[in-house]
All heavy atoms as TSV, in Angstrom:
chain	resi	resn	atom	element	x	y	z
A	1	MET	N	N	-79.746	-49.958	-5.706
A	1	MET	CA	C	-80.310	-50.053	-7.061
A	1	MET	C	C	-79.256	-50.528	-8.055
A	1	MET	O	O	-78.192	-50.039	-8.036
A	1	MET	CB	C	-80.884	-48.684	-7.355
A	1	MET	CG	C	-81.475	-48.613	-8.767
A	1	MET	SD	S	-82.146	-46.982	-9.032
A	1	MET	CE	C	-83.273	-47.390	-10.288
A	2	ARG	N	N	-79.585	-51.463	-8.880
A	2	ARG	CA	C	-78.685	-51.930	-9.861
A	2	ARG	C	C	-79.018	-51.358	-11.211
A	2	ARG	O	O	-80.198	-51.120	-11.533
A	2	ARG	CB	C	-78.809	-53.485	-9.955
A	2	ARG	CG	C	-78.354	-54.131	-8.609
A	2	ARG	CD	C	-78.139	-55.505	-8.802
A	2	ARG	NE	N	-76.969	-55.659	-9.666
A	2	ARG	CZ	C	-76.117	-56.639	-9.626
A	2	ARG	NH1	N	-76.292	-57.606	-8.791
A	2	ARG	NH2	N	-75.135	-56.698	-10.462
A	3	PHE	N	N	-77.965	-51.040	-11.986
A	3	PHE	CA	C	-78.138	-50.514	-13.276
A	3	PHE	C	C	-77.830	-51.602	-14.337
A	3	PHE	O	O	-76.987	-52.436	-14.105
A	3	PHE	CB	C	-77.201	-49.295	-13.488
A	3	PHE	CG	C	-77.541	-48.131	-12.613
A	3	PHE	CD1	C	-76.850	-47.963	-11.425
A	3	PHE	CD2	C	-78.527	-47.258	-12.930
A	3	PHE	CE1	C	-77.196	-46.971	-10.583
A	3	PHE	CE2	C	-78.828	-46.178	-12.128
A	3	PHE	CZ	C	-78.137	-46.042	-10.921
A	4	PRO	N	N	-78.524	-51.542	-15.456
A	4	PRO	CA	C	-78.175	-52.552	-16.488
A	4	PRO	C	C	-76.792	-52.365	-17.010
A	4	PRO	O	O	-76.311	-51.188	-17.087
A	4	PRO	CB	C	-79.260	-52.297	-17.561
A	4	PRO	CG	C	-79.668	-50.818	-17.299
A	4	PRO	CD	C	-79.539	-50.644	-15.916
A	5	ILE	N	N	-76.153	-53.433	-17.431
A	5	ILE	CA	C	-74.850	-53.322	-18.062
A	5	ILE	C	C	-75.016	-53.025	-19.498
A	5	ILE	O	O	-75.761	-53.670	-20.234
A	5	ILE	CB	C	-74.102	-54.649	-17.890
A	5	ILE	CG1	C	-73.818	-54.929	-16.401
A	5	ILE	CG2	C	-72.827	-54.650	-18.691
A	5	ILE	CD1	C	-73.231	-56.352	-16.117
A	6	LEU	N	N	-74.390	-51.922	-19.948
A	6	LEU	CA	C	-74.493	-51.515	-21.299
A	6	LEU	C	C	-73.304	-52.112	-22.076
A	6	LEU	O	O	-72.210	-51.933	-21.722
A	6	LEU	CB	C	-74.458	-49.987	-21.469
A	6	LEU	CG	C	-75.613	-49.265	-20.734
A	6	LEU	CD1	C	-75.411	-47.806	-20.826
A	6	LEU	CD2	C	-76.945	-49.682	-21.318
A	7	ARG	N	N	-73.641	-52.854	-23.124
A	7	ARG	CA	C	-72.627	-53.523	-23.870
A	7	ARG	C	C	-72.318	-52.823	-25.150
A	7	ARG	O	O	-73.227	-52.234	-25.729
A	7	ARG	CB	C	-72.984	-55.012	-24.172
A	7	ARG	CG	C	-73.236	-55.758	-22.867
A	7	ARG	CD	C	-72.981	-57.236	-23.067
A	7	ARG	NE	N	-73.110	-57.907	-21.821
A	7	ARG	CZ	C	-72.052	-58.231	-21.064
A	7	ARG	NH1	N	-70.835	-57.926	-21.487
A	7	ARG	NH2	N	-72.195	-58.841	-19.934
A	8	GLU	N	N	-71.063	-52.885	-25.559
A	8	GLU	CA	C	-70.626	-52.326	-26.891
A	8	GLU	C	C	-71.066	-53.218	-28.006
A	8	GLU	O	O	-71.543	-54.404	-27.741
A	8	GLU	CB	C	-69.105	-52.191	-26.957
A	8	GLU	CG	C	-68.551	-51.291	-25.872
A	8	GLU	CD	C	-68.766	-49.800	-26.052
A	8	GLU	OE1	O	-68.950	-49.441	-27.215
A	8	GLU	OE2	O	-68.787	-49.104	-25.108
A	9	ALA	N	N	-70.964	-52.862	-29.217
A	9	ALA	CA	C	-71.384	-53.688	-30.382
A	9	ALA	C	C	-70.594	-55.051	-30.405
A	9	ALA	O	O	-71.227	-55.972	-30.810
A	9	ALA	CB	C	-71.149	-52.906	-31.632
A	10	ASP	N	N	-69.447	-55.004	-29.930
A	10	ASP	CA	C	-68.598	-56.271	-29.888
A	10	ASP	C	C	-68.899	-57.167	-28.696
A	10	ASP	O	O	-68.268	-58.258	-28.487
A	10	ASP	CB	C	-67.050	-56.003	-30.028
A	10	ASP	CG	C	-66.582	-55.290	-28.769
A	10	ASP	OD1	O	-67.309	-54.952	-27.881
A	10	ASP	OD2	O	-65.386	-55.000	-28.741
A	11	GLY	N	N	-69.809	-56.717	-27.826
A	11	GLY	CA	C	-70.242	-57.611	-26.678
A	11	GLY	C	C	-69.507	-57.209	-25.407
A	11	GLY	O	O	-69.840	-57.687	-24.331
A	12	SER	N	N	-68.493	-56.348	-25.432
A	12	SER	CA	C	-67.721	-55.998	-24.270
A	12	SER	C	C	-68.547	-54.950	-23.423
A	12	SER	O	O	-69.485	-54.304	-23.950
A	12	SER	CB	C	-66.379	-55.393	-24.667
A	12	SER	OG	O	-66.542	-54.200	-25.366
A	13	ALA	N	N	-68.217	-54.910	-22.154
A	13	ALA	CA	C	-68.948	-53.982	-21.298
A	13	ALA	C	C	-68.036	-53.223	-20.403
A	13	ALA	O	O	-66.924	-53.727	-19.962
A	13	ALA	CB	C	-69.928	-54.758	-20.392
A	14	VAL	N	N	-68.316	-51.950	-20.086
A	14	VAL	CA	C	-67.486	-51.150	-19.223
A	14	VAL	C	C	-67.754	-51.617	-17.797
A	14	VAL	O	O	-68.916	-51.680	-17.322
A	14	VAL	CB	C	-67.892	-49.652	-19.322
A	14	VAL	CG1	C	-67.097	-48.845	-18.323
A	14	VAL	CG2	C	-67.571	-49.178	-20.704
A	15	ARG	N	N	-66.654	-51.989	-17.079
A	15	ARG	CA	C	-66.755	-52.469	-15.748
A	15	ARG	C	C	-66.580	-51.351	-14.729
A	15	ARG	O	O	-67.120	-51.383	-13.633
A	15	ARG	CB	C	-65.766	-53.569	-15.524
A	15	ARG	CG	C	-65.691	-54.116	-14.123
A	15	ARG	CD	C	-65.177	-55.493	-14.113
A	15	ARG	NE	N	-64.823	-55.927	-12.760
A	15	ARG	CZ	C	-65.707	-56.456	-11.922
A	15	ARG	NH1	N	-66.924	-56.572	-12.281
A	15	ARG	NH2	N	-65.365	-56.840	-10.799
A	16	ALA	N	N	-65.677	-50.408	-15.077
A	16	ALA	CA	C	-65.341	-49.299	-14.140
A	16	ALA	C	C	-64.763	-48.138	-14.905
A	16	ALA	O	O	-64.453	-48.240	-16.055
A	16	ALA	CB	C	-64.332	-49.801	-13.109
A	17	ILE	N	N	-64.624	-47.015	-14.237
A	17	ILE	CA	C	-64.018	-45.834	-14.841
A	17	ILE	C	C	-62.830	-45.431	-13.912
A	17	ILE	O	O	-62.938	-45.422	-12.708
A	17	ILE	CB	C	-64.975	-44.654	-14.831
A	17	ILE	CG1	C	-66.234	-44.955	-15.638
A	17	ILE	CG2	C	-64.313	-43.359	-15.349
A	17	ILE	CD1	C	-66.037	-45.146	-17.127
A	18	CYS	N	N	-61.671	-45.215	-14.532
A	18	CYS	CA	C	-60.488	-44.830	-13.763
A	18	CYS	C	C	-60.636	-43.432	-13.182
A	18	CYS	O	O	-60.992	-42.523	-13.822
A	18	CYS	CB	C	-59.210	-44.826	-14.749
A	18	CYS	SG	S	-57.735	-44.337	-13.896
A	19	ASP	N	N	-60.370	-43.344	-11.895
A	19	ASP	CA	C	-60.515	-42.062	-11.217
A	19	ASP	C	C	-59.371	-41.069	-11.592
A	19	ASP	O	O	-59.497	-39.903	-11.373
A	19	ASP	CB	C	-60.488	-42.266	-9.707
A	19	ASP	CG	C	-61.798	-42.905	-9.230
A	19	ASP	OD1	O	-62.861	-42.567	-9.754
A	19	ASP	OD2	O	-61.801	-43.707	-8.295
A	20	LEU	N	N	-58.280	-41.557	-12.151
A	20	LEU	CA	C	-57.156	-40.691	-12.567
A	20	LEU	C	C	-57.362	-40.188	-13.966
A	20	LEU	O	O	-57.297	-38.951	-14.139
A	20	LEU	CB	C	-55.857	-41.403	-12.430
A	20	LEU	CG	C	-55.213	-41.303	-10.999
A	20	LEU	CD1	C	-55.989	-42.118	-9.988
A	20	LEU	CD2	C	-53.764	-41.762	-11.039
A	21	CYS	N	N	-57.551	-41.028	-14.920
A	21	CYS	CA	C	-57.638	-40.508	-16.285
A	21	CYS	C	C	-59.091	-40.432	-16.795
A	21	CYS	O	O	-59.297	-39.810	-17.956
A	21	CYS	CB	C	-56.780	-41.353	-17.232
A	21	CYS	SG	S	-57.469	-43.082	-17.510
A	22	GLY	N	N	-60.033	-41.016	-16.132
A	22	GLY	CA	C	-61.387	-40.993	-16.610
A	22	GLY	C	C	-61.660	-42.031	-17.684
A	22	GLY	O	O	-62.757	-42.090	-18.267
A	23	GLY	N	N	-60.690	-42.895	-18.010
A	23	GLY	CA	C	-60.812	-43.877	-19.035
A	23	GLY	C	C	-61.759	-45.063	-18.619
A	23	GLY	O	O	-61.926	-45.365	-17.413
A	24	GLU	N	N	-62.328	-45.693	-19.604
A	24	GLU	CA	C	-63.209	-46.853	-19.334
A	24	GLU	C	C	-62.367	-48.073	-19.128
A	24	GLU	O	O	-61.373	-48.323	-19.844
A	24	GLU	CB	C	-64.139	-47.007	-20.502
A	24	GLU	CG	C	-65.102	-45.812	-20.720
A	24	GLU	CD	C	-65.949	-45.888	-21.937
A	24	GLU	OE1	O	-65.485	-46.666	-22.855
A	24	GLU	OE2	O	-66.987	-45.284	-21.958
A	25	ILE	N	N	-62.745	-48.921	-18.238
A	25	ILE	CA	C	-62.122	-50.206	-17.948
A	25	ILE	C	C	-63.155	-51.257	-18.259
A	25	ILE	O	O	-64.250	-51.275	-17.741
A	25	ILE	CB	C	-61.706	-50.351	-16.486
A	25	ILE	CG1	C	-60.724	-49.142	-16.145
A	25	ILE	CG2	C	-61.065	-51.648	-16.206
A	25	ILE	CD1	C	-60.435	-49.051	-14.619
A	26	TYR	N	N	-62.769	-52.077	-19.300
A	26	TYR	CA	C	-63.740	-53.055	-19.779
A	26	TYR	C	C	-63.618	-54.466	-19.090
A	26	TYR	O	O	-62.563	-54.643	-18.378
A	26	TYR	CB	C	-63.525	-53.253	-21.281
A	26	TYR	CG	C	-64.014	-52.126	-22.125
A	26	TYR	CD1	C	-63.144	-51.054	-22.388
A	26	TYR	CD2	C	-65.326	-52.009	-22.587
A	26	TYR	CE1	C	-63.553	-49.929	-23.135
A	26	TYR	CE2	C	-65.749	-50.947	-23.345
A	26	TYR	CZ	C	-64.923	-49.931	-23.561
A	26	TYR	OH	O	-65.349	-48.859	-24.296
A	27	ASP	N	N	-64.579	-55.297	-19.225
A	27	ASP	CA	C	-64.540	-56.647	-18.684
A	27	ASP	C	C	-63.201	-57.285	-19.101
A	27	ASP	O	O	-62.696	-57.069	-20.169
A	27	ASP	CB	C	-65.673	-57.519	-19.323
A	27	ASP	CG	C	-67.030	-57.222	-18.777
A	27	ASP	OD1	O	-67.053	-56.774	-17.597
A	27	ASP	OD2	O	-67.973	-57.544	-19.439
A	28	GLU	N	N	-62.657	-58.035	-18.173
A	28	GLU	CA	C	-61.418	-58.784	-18.380
A	28	GLU	C	C	-60.137	-57.950	-18.316
A	28	GLU	O	O	-59.086	-58.416	-18.445
A	28	GLU	CB	C	-61.468	-59.639	-19.688
A	28	GLU	CG	C	-62.691	-60.515	-19.836
A	28	GLU	CD	C	-62.707	-61.600	-18.668
A	28	GLU	OE1	O	-61.735	-62.034	-18.233
A	28	GLU	OE2	O	-63.896	-61.849	-18.211
A	29	GLU	N	N	-60.276	-56.658	-18.290
A	29	GLU	CA	C	-59.083	-55.782	-18.074
A	29	GLU	C	C	-58.723	-55.641	-16.631
A	29	GLU	O	O	-59.604	-55.376	-15.791
A	29	GLU	CB	C	-59.305	-54.343	-18.657
A	29	GLU	CG	C	-59.437	-54.332	-20.174
A	29	GLU	CD	C	-59.607	-52.891	-20.712
A	29	GLU	OE1	O	-60.116	-52.033	-20.033
A	29	GLU	OE2	O	-59.194	-52.716	-21.864
A	30	PRO	N	N	-57.432	-55.727	-16.300
A	30	PRO	CA	C	-57.070	-55.569	-14.890
A	30	PRO	C	C	-57.185	-54.134	-14.493
A	30	PRO	O	O	-56.985	-53.194	-15.235
A	30	PRO	CB	C	-55.549	-56.035	-14.881
A	30	PRO	CG	C	-55.101	-55.828	-16.268
A	30	PRO	CD	C	-56.294	-56.021	-17.181
A	31	PHE	N	N	-57.448	-53.924	-13.195
A	31	PHE	CA	C	-57.417	-52.608	-12.590
A	31	PHE	C	C	-57.296	-52.749	-11.071
A	31	PHE	O	O	-57.301	-53.862	-10.587
A	31	PHE	CB	C	-58.694	-51.824	-12.933
A	31	PHE	CG	C	-60.005	-52.374	-12.353
A	31	PHE	CD1	C	-60.558	-51.895	-11.159
A	31	PHE	CD2	C	-60.694	-53.450	-12.979
A	31	PHE	CE1	C	-61.733	-52.400	-10.671
A	31	PHE	CE2	C	-61.899	-53.929	-12.466
A	31	PHE	CZ	C	-62.397	-53.436	-11.306
A	32	TYR	N	N	-57.143	-51.661	-10.398
A	32	TYR	CA	C	-56.822	-51.670	-8.962
A	32	TYR	C	C	-57.891	-50.824	-8.256
A	32	TYR	O	O	-58.300	-49.785	-8.764
A	32	TYR	CB	C	-55.417	-51.017	-8.748
A	32	TYR	CG	C	-54.322	-51.785	-9.403
A	32	TYR	CD1	C	-54.039	-51.487	-10.730
A	32	TYR	CD2	C	-53.648	-52.763	-8.741
A	32	TYR	CE1	C	-53.020	-52.228	-11.412
A	32	TYR	CE2	C	-52.602	-53.482	-9.442
A	32	TYR	CZ	C	-52.314	-53.149	-10.750
A	32	TYR	OH	O	-51.342	-53.866	-11.410
A	33	ARG	N	N	-58.341	-51.317	-7.064
A	33	ARG	CA	C	-59.216	-50.537	-6.160
A	33	ARG	C	C	-58.427	-50.315	-4.892
A	33	ARG	O	O	-58.103	-51.257	-4.199
A	33	ARG	CB	C	-60.480	-51.292	-5.871
A	33	ARG	CG	C	-61.399	-51.407	-7.088
A	33	ARG	CD	C	-62.707	-50.842	-6.866
A	33	ARG	NE	N	-63.308	-51.042	-8.214
A	33	ARG	CZ	C	-64.551	-50.991	-8.393
A	33	ARG	NH1	N	-65.418	-50.832	-7.476
A	33	ARG	NH2	N	-65.030	-51.170	-9.602
A	34	VAL	N	N	-58.071	-49.060	-4.652
A	34	VAL	CA	C	-57.242	-48.769	-3.469
A	34	VAL	C	C	-57.843	-47.592	-2.713
A	34	VAL	O	O	-58.074	-46.517	-3.353
A	34	VAL	CB	C	-55.798	-48.350	-3.941
A	34	VAL	CG1	C	-54.938	-48.117	-2.661
A	34	VAL	CG2	C	-55.210	-49.427	-4.772
A	35	ASP	N	N	-58.209	-47.843	-1.528
A	35	ASP	CA	C	-58.850	-46.818	-0.658
A	35	ASP	C	C	-59.948	-46.112	-1.377
A	35	ASP	O	O	-60.169	-44.868	-1.335
A	35	ASP	CB	C	-57.775	-45.768	-0.238
A	35	ASP	CG	C	-56.749	-46.375	0.743
A	35	ASP	OD1	O	-57.054	-47.301	1.480
A	35	ASP	OD2	O	-55.611	-45.842	0.746
A	36	GLY	N	N	-60.813	-46.844	-2.011
A	36	GLY	CA	C	-61.990	-46.339	-2.670
A	36	GLY	C	C	-61.794	-45.744	-4.004
A	36	GLY	O	O	-62.712	-45.241	-4.636
A	37	GLU	N	N	-60.599	-45.785	-4.498
A	37	GLU	CA	C	-60.251	-45.199	-5.793
A	37	GLU	C	C	-60.073	-46.391	-6.782
A	37	GLU	O	O	-59.517	-47.367	-6.484
A	37	GLU	CB	C	-58.994	-44.385	-5.779
A	37	GLU	CG	C	-59.179	-43.030	-5.146
A	37	GLU	CD	C	-57.987	-42.128	-5.409
A	37	GLU	OE1	O	-57.049	-42.231	-4.594
A	37	GLU	OE2	O	-58.018	-41.268	-6.283
A	38	THR	N	N	-60.502	-46.130	-8.026
A	38	THR	CA	C	-60.307	-47.104	-9.081
A	38	THR	C	C	-59.251	-46.584	-10.020
A	38	THR	O	O	-59.263	-45.429	-10.465
A	38	THR	CB	C	-61.657	-47.290	-9.884
A	38	THR	OG1	O	-62.669	-47.723	-9.043
A	38	THR	CG2	C	-61.469	-48.297	-11.027
A	39	VAL	N	N	-58.224	-47.409	-10.286
A	39	VAL	CA	C	-57.023	-47.032	-11.006
A	39	VAL	C	C	-56.832	-48.108	-12.141
A	39	VAL	O	O	-56.682	-49.231	-11.857
A	39	VAL	CB	C	-55.810	-46.879	-10.156
A	39	VAL	CG1	C	-54.596	-46.453	-10.918
A	39	VAL	CG2	C	-56.103	-46.041	-8.977
A	40	CYS	N	N	-56.748	-47.574	-13.386
A	40	CYS	CA	C	-56.486	-48.510	-14.483
A	40	CYS	C	C	-55.027	-48.914	-14.523
A	40	CYS	O	O	-54.094	-48.294	-13.894
A	40	CYS	CB	C	-56.900	-47.894	-15.851
A	40	CYS	SG	S	-55.860	-46.505	-16.437
A	41	GLU	N	N	-54.749	-49.916	-15.333
A	41	GLU	CA	C	-53.318	-50.391	-15.453
A	41	GLU	C	C	-52.378	-49.340	-15.982
A	41	GLU	O	O	-51.250	-49.292	-15.505
A	41	GLU	CB	C	-53.330	-51.617	-16.432
A	41	GLU	CG	C	-52.100	-52.401	-16.434
A	41	GLU	CD	C	-51.835	-53.370	-15.238
A	41	GLU	OE1	O	-52.825	-53.539	-14.490
A	41	GLU	OE2	O	-50.747	-53.799	-15.101
A	42	ASP	N	N	-52.836	-48.502	-16.866
A	42	ASP	CA	C	-51.960	-47.431	-17.454
A	42	ASP	C	C	-51.644	-46.346	-16.402
A	42	ASP	O	O	-50.586	-45.739	-16.486
A	42	ASP	CB	C	-52.626	-46.756	-18.617
A	42	ASP	CG	C	-52.700	-47.711	-19.807
A	42	ASP	OD1	O	-51.917	-48.668	-19.890
A	42	ASP	OD2	O	-53.572	-47.428	-20.670
A	43	CYS	N	N	-52.481	-46.117	-15.416
A	43	CYS	CA	C	-52.268	-45.005	-14.474
A	43	CYS	C	C	-51.666	-45.571	-13.089
A	43	CYS	O	O	-51.356	-44.714	-12.264
A	43	CYS	CB	C	-53.591	-44.372	-14.098
A	43	CYS	SG	S	-54.238	-43.418	-15.522
A	44	VAL	N	N	-51.513	-46.816	-12.951
A	44	VAL	CA	C	-51.012	-47.341	-11.601
A	44	VAL	C	C	-49.622	-46.762	-11.206
A	44	VAL	O	O	-49.395	-46.491	-10.072
A	44	VAL	CB	C	-51.118	-48.843	-11.518
A	44	VAL	CG1	C	-49.931	-49.485	-12.391
A	44	VAL	CG2	C	-51.021	-49.335	-10.107
A	45	GLY	N	N	-48.773	-46.557	-12.202
A	45	GLY	CA	C	-47.452	-45.996	-11.861
A	45	GLY	C	C	-47.562	-44.521	-11.359
A	45	GLY	O	O	-46.963	-44.126	-10.375
A	46	ASP	N	N	-48.424	-43.761	-11.972
A	46	ASP	CA	C	-48.631	-42.342	-11.588
A	46	ASP	C	C	-49.339	-42.364	-10.167
A	46	ASP	O	O	-48.941	-41.559	-9.299
A	46	ASP	CB	C	-49.541	-41.584	-12.525
A	46	ASP	CG	C	-48.862	-41.334	-13.861
A	46	ASP	OD1	O	-47.611	-41.282	-13.926
A	46	ASP	OD2	O	-49.601	-41.186	-14.845
A	47	TYR	N	N	-50.196	-43.267	-9.913
A	47	TYR	CA	C	-50.920	-43.393	-8.667
A	47	TYR	C	C	-49.873	-43.705	-7.618
A	47	TYR	O	O	-49.902	-43.062	-6.507
A	47	TYR	CB	C	-51.973	-44.412	-8.750
A	47	TYR	CG	C	-52.771	-44.620	-7.473
A	47	TYR	CD1	C	-53.808	-43.714	-7.103
A	47	TYR	CD2	C	-52.493	-45.623	-6.544
A	47	TYR	CE1	C	-54.458	-43.882	-5.878
A	47	TYR	CE2	C	-53.155	-45.790	-5.430
A	47	TYR	CZ	C	-54.157	-44.880	-5.065
A	47	TYR	OH	O	-54.819	-45.043	-3.854
A	48	ALA	N	N	-49.030	-44.678	-7.845
A	48	ALA	CA	C	-48.040	-45.049	-6.896
A	48	ALA	C	C	-47.062	-43.929	-6.542
A	48	ALA	O	O	-46.719	-43.699	-5.376
A	48	ALA	CB	C	-47.205	-46.286	-7.384
A	49	ARG	N	N	-46.631	-43.155	-7.545
A	49	ARG	CA	C	-45.742	-41.994	-7.337
A	49	ARG	C	C	-46.427	-40.982	-6.424
A	49	ARG	O	O	-45.856	-40.370	-5.575
A	49	ARG	CB	C	-45.280	-41.381	-8.672
A	49	ARG	CG	C	-44.082	-42.125	-9.215
A	49	ARG	CD	C	-43.604	-41.343	-10.497
A	49	ARG	NE	N	-44.429	-41.504	-11.602
A	49	ARG	CZ	C	-44.557	-42.581	-12.372
A	49	ARG	NH1	N	-43.818	-43.631	-12.112
A	49	ARG	NH2	N	-45.382	-42.626	-13.432
A	50	ARG	N	N	-47.738	-40.729	-6.725
A	50	ARG	CA	C	-48.532	-39.781	-5.868
A	50	ARG	C	C	-48.611	-40.219	-4.459
A	50	ARG	O	O	-48.382	-39.476	-3.535
A	50	ARG	CB	C	-49.892	-39.584	-6.455
A	50	ARG	CG	C	-50.668	-38.494	-5.850
A	50	ARG	CD	C	-52.068	-38.356	-6.452
A	50	ARG	NE	N	-52.897	-39.414	-5.930
A	50	ARG	CZ	C	-54.126	-39.737	-6.326
A	50	ARG	NH1	N	-54.604	-39.111	-7.370
A	50	ARG	NH2	N	-54.844	-40.669	-5.734
A	51	ILE	N	N	-48.932	-41.475	-4.255
A	51	ILE	CA	C	-49.069	-42.029	-2.884
A	51	ILE	C	C	-47.757	-42.041	-2.111
A	51	ILE	O	O	-47.669	-41.783	-0.926
A	51	ILE	CB	C	-49.662	-43.449	-2.932
A	51	ILE	CG1	C	-51.110	-43.390	-3.505
A	51	ILE	CG2	C	-49.669	-44.153	-1.562
A	51	ILE	CD1	C	-52.068	-42.596	-2.722
A	52	LEU	N	N	-46.658	-42.398	-2.847
A	52	LEU	CA	C	-45.385	-42.543	-2.199
A	52	LEU	C	C	-44.550	-41.276	-2.175
A	52	LEU	O	O	-43.386	-41.231	-1.744
A	52	LEU	CB	C	-44.603	-43.685	-2.871
A	52	LEU	CG	C	-45.271	-45.028	-2.808
A	52	LEU	CD1	C	-44.504	-46.017	-3.635
A	52	LEU	CD2	C	-45.315	-45.523	-1.347
A	53	ALA	N	N	-45.077	-40.158	-2.686
A	53	ALA	CA	C	-44.331	-38.919	-2.853
A	53	ALA	C	C	-43.687	-38.430	-1.520
A	53	ALA	O	O	-42.602	-37.958	-1.465
A	53	ALA	CB	C	-45.217	-37.801	-3.416
A	54	SER	N	N	-44.356	-38.630	-0.435
A	54	SER	CA	C	-43.827	-38.203	0.871
A	54	SER	C	C	-42.635	-38.986	1.347
A	54	SER	O	O	-41.878	-38.556	2.235
A	54	SER	CB	C	-44.934	-38.151	1.947
A	54	SER	OG	O	-45.379	-39.487	2.165
A	55	PHE	N	N	-42.418	-40.105	0.747
A	55	PHE	CA	C	-41.254	-40.986	1.118
A	55	PHE	C	C	-40.069	-40.811	0.243
A	55	PHE	O	O	-39.039	-41.408	0.386
A	55	PHE	CB	C	-41.742	-42.453	1.130
A	55	PHE	CG	C	-42.795	-42.756	2.060
A	55	PHE	CD1	C	-44.149	-42.868	1.630
A	55	PHE	CD2	C	-42.574	-42.928	3.434
A	55	PHE	CE1	C	-45.141	-43.122	2.494
A	55	PHE	CE2	C	-43.599	-43.186	4.317
A	55	PHE	CZ	C	-44.856	-43.319	3.868
A	56	ARG	N	N	-40.202	-39.988	-0.827
A	56	ARG	CA	C	-39.177	-39.838	-1.844
A	56	ARG	C	C	-37.960	-39.117	-1.247
A	56	ARG	O	O	-38.122	-38.160	-0.548
A	56	ARG	CB	C	-39.729	-39.065	-3.044
A	56	ARG	CG	C	-38.761	-38.969	-4.158
A	56	ARG	CD	C	-39.461	-38.395	-5.379
A	56	ARG	NE	N	-38.532	-38.428	-6.490
A	56	ARG	CZ	C	-37.969	-37.324	-7.068
A	56	ARG	NH1	N	-38.256	-36.150	-6.571
A	56	ARG	NH2	N	-37.177	-37.460	-8.071
A	57	GLU	N	N	-36.782	-39.612	-1.642
A	57	GLU	CA	C	-35.519	-38.971	-1.222
A	57	GLU	C	C	-34.711	-38.832	-2.409
A	57	GLU	O	O	-34.762	-39.573	-3.381
A	57	GLU	CB	C	-34.836	-39.848	-0.143
A	57	GLU	CG	C	-35.618	-39.952	1.144
A	57	GLU	CD	C	-34.788	-40.694	2.214
A	57	GLU	OE1	O	-33.528	-40.760	2.072
A	57	GLU	OE2	O	-35.430	-41.219	3.159
A	58	GLU	N	N	-33.778	-37.911	-2.373
A	58	GLU	CA	C	-32.768	-37.736	-3.485
A	58	GLU	C	C	-31.514	-38.580	-3.093
A	58	GLU	O	O	-31.170	-38.719	-1.915
A	58	GLU	CB	C	-32.348	-36.272	-3.600
A	58	GLU	CG	C	-33.470	-35.350	-3.982
A	58	GLU	CD	C	-33.907	-35.685	-5.488
A	58	GLU	OE1	O	-33.067	-35.990	-6.331
A	58	GLU	OE2	O	-35.121	-35.576	-5.721
A	59	GLY	N	N	-30.869	-39.117	-4.153
A	59	GLY	CA	C	-29.666	-39.840	-3.903
A	59	GLY	C	C	-28.546	-39.007	-3.355
A	59	GLY	O	O	-28.480	-37.793	-3.605
A	60	ARG	N	N	-27.666	-39.578	-2.566
A	60	ARG	CA	C	-26.592	-38.858	-1.987
A	60	ARG	C	C	-25.290	-39.510	-2.502
A	60	ARG	O	O	-25.237	-40.691	-2.584
A	60	ARG	CB	C	-26.583	-38.960	-0.470
A	60	ARG	CG	C	-27.803	-38.256	0.094
A	60	ARG	CD	C	-27.743	-38.285	1.617
A	60	ARG	NE	N	-29.053	-37.735	2.117
A	60	ARG	CZ	C	-30.040	-38.427	2.536
A	60	ARG	NH1	N	-30.025	-39.738	2.445
A	60	ARG	NH2	N	-31.112	-37.821	2.994
A	61	GLY	N	N	-24.335	-38.733	-2.890
A	61	GLY	CA	C	-23.192	-39.359	-3.426
A	61	GLY	C	C	-22.112	-38.440	-3.592
A	61	GLY	O	O	-21.126	-38.243	-3.878
């Protein structure tokens, strides 16, 4: 089933919702779809840290 696209007064439309912050992602804004999750540009760093946490090491010196 398809839902109608709801447009803002300025003509923009929400394309997706970020699974991390819950923010709206509008047409023409970049975002990432990884393993079924939608991640906005602002959250991609936090997402990468979460995914890569098991590979993190402390520096030795």
